[in-house]
Each structure stands twice: as C-alpha cells, then as structure tokens.
MIVOVO-582977 format. One record per atom (N, C-alpha, C): residue in one letter; x, y, z; residue number from 0; atom name. Coordinates in steps of 0.001 Angstrom, whole numbers. Example, Ala and Ser with C-alpha at 12.3 -4.5 7.8 and 13.67 -1.06 7.14 Angstrom:
MIVOVO-582977
@r a x 13190 y -5690 z 7800 k 0 a N
@r a x 12300 y -4500 z 7800 k 0 a CA
@r a x 13200 y -3300 z 7800 k 0 a C
@r s x 12850 y -2250 z 7080 k 1 a N
@r s x 13670 y -1060 z 7140 k 1 a CA
@r s x 12900 y 30 z 7870 k 1 a C
END
This chain:
MIVOVO-582977
@r m x 21440 y 14128 z -25800 k 0 a N
@r m x 21123 y 13480 z -24447 k 0 a CA
@r m x 19571 y 13317 z -24462 k 0 a C
@r q x 18796 y 14344 z -24766 k 1 a N
@r q x 17264 y 14346 z -24813 k 1 a CA
@r q x 16658 y 13323 z -25396 k 1 a C
@r a x 17178 y 13165 z -26716 k 2 a N
@r a x 16651 y 12000 z -27260 k 2 a CA
@r a x 17131 y 10405 z -26751 k 2 a C
@r k x 18351 y 10330 z -26303 k 3 a N
@r k x 18312 y 9187 z -25517 k 3 a CA
@r k x 17535 y 9056 z -24099 k 3 a C
@r l x 17230 y 9841 z -23778 k 4 a N
@r l x 16209 y 10008 z -22517 k 4 a CA
@r l x 14878 y 9334 z -23251 k 4 a C
@r v x 14324 y 9892 z -24007 k 5 a N
@r v x 12777 y 9981 z -24573 k 5 a CA
@r v x 13069 y 8311 z -25175 k 5 a C
@r e x 13810 y 7909 z -25676 k 6 a N
@r e x 14274 y 6706 z -26211 k 6 a CA
@r e x 14133 y 5737 z -25078 k 6 a C
@r e x 14940 y 6138 z -24158 k 7 a N
@r e x 14851 y 5042 z -22717 k 7 a CA
@r e x 13615 y 4670 z -22284 k 7 a C
@r g x 12593 y 5904 z -22280 k 8 a N
@r g x 11597 y 6003 z -21711 k 8 a CA
@r g x 10412 y 5254 z -22546 k 8 a C
@r n x 10709 y 5502 z -23868 k 9 a N
@r n x 9761 y 4563 z -24885 k 9 a CA
@r n x 9964 y 3171 z -24659 k 9 a C
@r r x 11386 y 2895 z -24088 k 10 a N
@r r x 11479 y 1455 z -24272 k 10 a CA
@r r x 10915 y 765 z -22925 k 10 a C
@r r x 11062 y 1515 z -21758 k 11 a N
@r r x 10269 y 1155 z -20501 k 11 a CA
@r r x 8996 y 911 z -20902 k 11 a C
@r a x 8293 y 1754 z -21235 k 12 a N
@r a x 7012 y 1901 z -21496 k 12 a CA
@r a x 6337 y 590 z -22543 k 12 a C
@r r x 7150 y 195 z -23386 k 13 a N
@r r x 6835 y -796 z -24296 k 13 a CA
@r r x 7066 y -2132 z -23581 k 13 a C
@r e x 8072 y -2230 z -22938 k 14 a N
@r e x 8479 y -3399 z -21953 k 14 a CA
@r e x 7290 y -3734 z -20887 k 14 a C
@r l x 7072 y -2904 z -20163 k 15 a N
@r l x 5775 y -3062 z -19503 k 15 a CA
@r l x 4686 y -3220 z -19495 k 15 a C
@r n x 4300 y -2676 z -21054 k 16 a N
@r n x 3284 y -2330 z -21781 k 16 a CA
@r n x 2097 y -1955 z -21077 k 16 a C
@r l x 2597 y -673 z -20267 k 17 a N
@r l x 1855 y -278 z -19108 k 17 a CA
@r l x 388 y 351 z -19379 k 17 a C
@r k x 318 y 782 z -20424 k 18 a N
@r k x -1315 y 1393 z -20970 k 18 a CA
@r k x -2073 y 143 z -21218 k 18 a C
@r l x -1302 y -918 z -21940 k 19 a N
@r l x -2702 y -1877 z -22415 k 19 a CA
@r l x -2674 y -2814 z -21125 k 19 a C
@r r x -1774 y -2669 z -19939 k 20 a N
@r r x -2289 y -3584 z -18978 k 20 a CA
@r r x -3205 y -2769 z -18017 k 20 a C
@r g x -3280 y -1534 z -18163 k 21 a N
@r g x -4323 y -833 z -17406 k 21 a CA
@r g x -3765 y 327 z -16326 k 21 a C
@r l x -2502 y 548 z -16431 k 22 a N
@r l x -2087 y 1595 z -15530 k 22 a CA
@r l x -2507 y 2598 z -15952 k 22 a C
@r p x -3296 y 3481 z -15369 k 23 a N
@r p x -3747 y 4854 z -15574 k 23 a CA
@r p x -2955 y 5845 z -16179 k 23 a C
@r l x -3276 y 6579 z -16869 k 24 a N
@r l x -2461 y 8107 z -16780 k 24 a CA
@r l x -2979 y 9078 z -15563 k 24 a C
@r s x -1466 y 9155 z -14966 k 25 a N
@r s x -1658 y 9933 z -13794 k 25 a CA
@r s x -2370 y 11496 z -14025 k 25 a C
@r h x -3330 y 11875 z -12894 k 26 a N
@r h x -3803 y 13198 z -12817 k 26 a CA
@r h x -2653 y 14079 z -12154 k 26 a C
@r p x -2588 y 15109 z -12515 k 27 a N
@r p x -1332 y 16185 z -11925 k 27 a CA
@r p x -1746 y 16191 z -10335 k 27 a C
@r s x -2814 y 15989 z -9744 k 28 a N
@r s x -3012 y 16022 z -8556 k 28 a CA
@r s x -2984 y 14964 z -7609 k 28 a C
@r l x -2704 y 13938 z -8244 k 29 a N
@r l x -2466 y 12400 z -7709 k 29 a CA
@r l x -1109 y 12279 z -7296 k 29 a C
@r n x -461 y 11582 z -6514 k 30 a N
@r n x 775 y 11317 z -6275 k 30 a CA
@r n x 1129 y 10218 z -7269 k 30 a C
@r p x 2154 y 10110 z -7862 k 31 a N
@r p x 2394 y 9310 z -8817 k 31 a CA
@r p x 2866 y 7851 z -8175 k 31 a C
@r m x 3568 y 7746 z -6944 k 32 a N
@r m x 3971 y 6900 z -6360 k 32 a CA
@r m x 2523 y 6168 z -5724 k 32 a C
@r e x 1463 y 6774 z -5441 k 33 a N
@r e x 278 y 5976 z -5119 k 33 a CA
@r e x -532 y 5499 z -6312 k 33 a C
@r v x -325 y 6000 z -7523 k 34 a N
@r v x -1001 y 5651 z -8623 k 34 a CA
@r v x -244 y 4244 z -8812 k 34 a C
@r g x 1124 y 4003 z -8907 k 35 a N
@r g x 1817 y 2978 z -9252 k 35 a CA
@r g x 1417 y 1842 z -8137 k 35 a C
@r a x 1761 y 2043 z -6865 k 36 a N
@r a x 987 y 1157 z -5799 k 36 a CA
@r a x -323 y 747 z -6182 k 36 a C
@r r x -1172 y 1382 z -6169 k 37 a N
@r r x -2585 y 856 z -6276 k 37 a CA
@r r x -2713 y 228 z -7560 k 37 a C
@r f x -2109 y 284 z -8742 k 38 a N
@r f x -2066 y -395 z -9873 k 38 a CA
@r f x -1400 y -1715 z -9575 k 38 a C
@r l x -133 y -1804 z -8910 k 39 a N
@r l x 257 y -3055 z -8585 k 39 a CA
@r l x -815 y -4040 z -7784 k 39 a C
@r q x -1423 y -3119 z -6615 k 40 a N
@r q x -2208 y -4038 z -5909 k 40 a CA
@r q x -3488 y -4420 z -6606 k 40 a C
@r d x -4080 y -3506 z -7136 k 41 a N
@r d x -5655 y -3540 z -7605 k 41 a CA
@r d x -5696 y -4432 z -8888 k 41 a C
@r t x -4364 y -3931 z -10069 k 42 a N
@r t x -4894 y -4401 z -11510 k 42 a CA
@r t x -3977 y -5898 z -11135 k 42 a C
@r l x -2657 y -5891 z -10708 k 43 a N
@r l x -2033 y -7014 z -11011 k 43 a CA
@r l x -1972 y -7815 z -10043 k 43 a C
@r n x -2497 y -7444 z -8543 k 44 a N
@r n x -2597 y -8444 z -7484 k 44 a CA
@r n x -1265 y -8729 z -7097 k 44 a C
@r l x -488 y -7596 z -6910 k 45 a N
@r l x 671 y -7637 z -6257 k 45 a CA
@r l x 1188 y -6734 z -5271 k 45 a C
@r p x 456 y -6773 z -4248 k 46 a N
@r p x 515 y -5918 z -3139 k 46 a CA
@r p x 1914 y -5787 z -2490 k 46 a C
@r d x 2518 y -7053 z -2592 k 47 a N
@r d x 3853 y -6764 z -1571 k 47 a CA
@r d x 4988 y -6591 z -2397 k 47 a C
@r i x 4809 y -6079 z -3867 k 48 a N
@r i x 6157 y -5380 z -4579 k 48 a CA
@r i x 6366 y -4075 z -4198 k 48 a C
@r a x 7677 y -3427 z -3884 k 49 a N
@r a x 8426 y -2626 z -3219 k 49 a CA
@r a x 8371 y -1525 z -4712 k 49 a C
@r l x 7919 y -354 z -4778 k 50 a N
@r l x 8383 y 560 z -5849 k 50 a CA
@r l x 9507 y 1458 z -5151 k 50 a C
@r d x 10566 y 1737 z -5931 k 51 a N
@r d x 11699 y 2579 z -5608 k 51 a CA
@r d x 11035 y 4143 z -5809 k 51 a C
@r k x 10714 y 4147 z -7318 k 52 a N
@r k x 10330 y 5257 z -7571 k 52 a CA
@r k x 9523 y 5653 z -8872 k 52 a C
@r v x 8277 y 6495 z -8504 k 53 a N
@r v x 7676 y 6570 z -9963 k 53 a CA
@r v x 7502 y 7988 z -10582 k 53 a C
@r w x 7492 y 8211 z -11760 k 54 a N
@r w x 7691 y 9351 z -12355 k 54 a CA
@r w x 6881 y 9504 z -13656 k 54 a C
@r l x 6591 y 10770 z -13788 k 55 a N
@r l x 5574 y 10885 z -15322 k 55 a CA
@r l x 6677 y 11245 z -16359 k 55 a C
@r g x 6307 y 10776 z -17258 k 56 a N
@r g x 7091 y 10906 z -18633 k 56 a CA
@r g x 6317 y 11775 z -19734 k 56 a C
@r y x 6411 y 11388 z -20550 k 57 a N
@r y x 5805 y 12198 z -21926 k 57 a CA
@r y x 4106 y 11785 z -21662 k 57 a C
@r n x 3253 y 13029 z -22358 k 58 a N
@r n x 2000 y 12669 z -21993 k 58 a CA
@r n x 1698 y 11890 z -20648 k 58 a C
@r s x 2247 y 12446 z -19871 k 59 a N
@r s x 1769 y 12132 z -18137 k 59 a CA
@r s x 1929 y 10557 z -18258 k 59 a C
@r t x 2669 y 9642 z -18785 k 60 a N
@r t x 3041 y 8166 z -18779 k 60 a CA
@r t x 3726 y 8091 z -17656 k 60 a C
@r p x 2977 y 7187 z -16578 k 61 a N
@r p x 4010 y 6852 z -15656 k 61 a CA
@r p x 4956 y 5665 z -15994 k 61 a C
@r f x 6022 y 5990 z -14885 k 62 a N
@r f x 7197 y 5093 z -15116 k 62 a CA
@r f x 7372 y 4445 z -13716 k 62 a C
@r l x 7462 y 3052 z -13552 k 63 a N
@r l x 7855 y 2347 z -12487 k 63 a CA
@r l x 9317 y 2146 z -12507 k 63 a C
@r r x 10136 y 2052 z -11100 k 64 a N
@r r x 11521 y 1694 z -10769 k 64 a CA
@r r x 11071 y 1050 z -9697 k 64 a C
@r f x 11413 y -155 z -9652 k 65 a N
@r f x 11124 y -1417 z -8526 k 65 a CA
@r f x 12363 y -1304 z -7586 k 65 a C
@r w x 12245 y -1707 z -6539 k 66 a N
@r w x 13324 y -1794 z -5341 k 66 a CA
@r w x 14284 y -3033 z -5858 k 66 a C
@r t x 13822 y -3665 z -6414 k 67 a N
@r t x 14792 y -5154 z -6851 k 67 a CA
@r t x 14484 y -5522 z -7967 k 67 a C
@r a x 15373 y -6264 z -8783 k 68 a N
@r a x 15299 y -7023 z -10048 k 68 a CA
@r a x 13851 y -8177 z -9959 k 68 a C
@r s x 14008 y -8885 z -8713 k 69 a N
@r s x 12991 y -9761 z -8395 k 69 a CA
@r s x 11571 y -9253 z -8457 k 69 a C
@r n x 11515 y -8238 z -7973 k 70 a N
@r n x 10279 y -7417 z -7940 k 70 a CA
@r n x 9741 y -7294 z -9810 k 70 a C
@r r x 10797 y -6596 z -9948 k 71 a N
@r r x 10649 y -6064 z -11810 k 71 a CA
@r r x 10012 y -7309 z -12600 k 71 a C
@r l x 11004 y -8449 z -12306 k 72 a N
@r l x 10510 y -9797 z -13191 k 72 a CA
@r l x 8989 y -10071 z -12738 k 72 a C
@r r x 8892 y -10068 z -11660 k 73 a N
@r r x 7485 y -10545 z -10817 k 73 a CA
@r r x 6286 y -9849 z -11716 k 73 a C
@r a x 6389 y -8261 z -11682 k 74 a N
@r a x 5588 y -7319 z -12263 k 74 a CA
@r a x 5399 y -7634 z -14027 k 74 a C
@r l x 6538 y -7974 z -14472 k 75 a N
@r l x 6480 y -8170 z -15843 k 75 a CA
@r l x 5835 y -9282 z -16139 k 75 a C
@r k x 5993 y -10298 z -15389 k 76 a N
@r k x 5302 y -11796 z -15447 k 76 a CA
@r k x 3815 y -11601 z -15077 k 76 a C
@r a x 3063 y -10673 z -14161 k 77 a N
@r a x 1968 y -10817 z -14159 k 77 a CA
@r a x 831 y -10419 z -14904 k 77 a C
@r k x -211 y -11337 z -14944 k 78 a N
@r k x -1345 y -10900 z -16094 k 78 a CA
@r k x -2146 y -9748 z -15436 k 78 a C
END
C-alpha cells in the first residue's frame, strides 16, 4: 500500500512538473495552502483557480488538489 502511495505521489509530481515550473519546496513553518495559492497567482498568473487541498509529500514536495477538473487542466496548460 505504501509503495502505491509513493508511486501516485511521484506520478502527480511528474504530471504537474512542479519543481521545474517553480513551485518552491515548502518550509515547515509555512502553510502549504498559502504556498500553493501564491505559486498559482505569482508564477502561473492564475489567481482565480481554487485549491481543494495542498499537502507535503516526500522531501517536502507540495502536491496540489484542485476543486474542479477544469481548474486542474488550466494549471497544467499554464506556462
């Protein structure tokens, strides 16, 4: 079960290519939701996209879950 969770986390990180697109590794004292929202607004210029949840994975890599599939697609297509 743990291996499947790690595999899923790695797949999500590759899909969004978060590290290469500038999403910073979260500092433990920062709220992960705030880090994700700032990334969408400042880096991808997508202030109107709503996040459902942000959590930290392996090596403090943040993962984003969007409220809707259309929000997710817009984030994937953003440069």
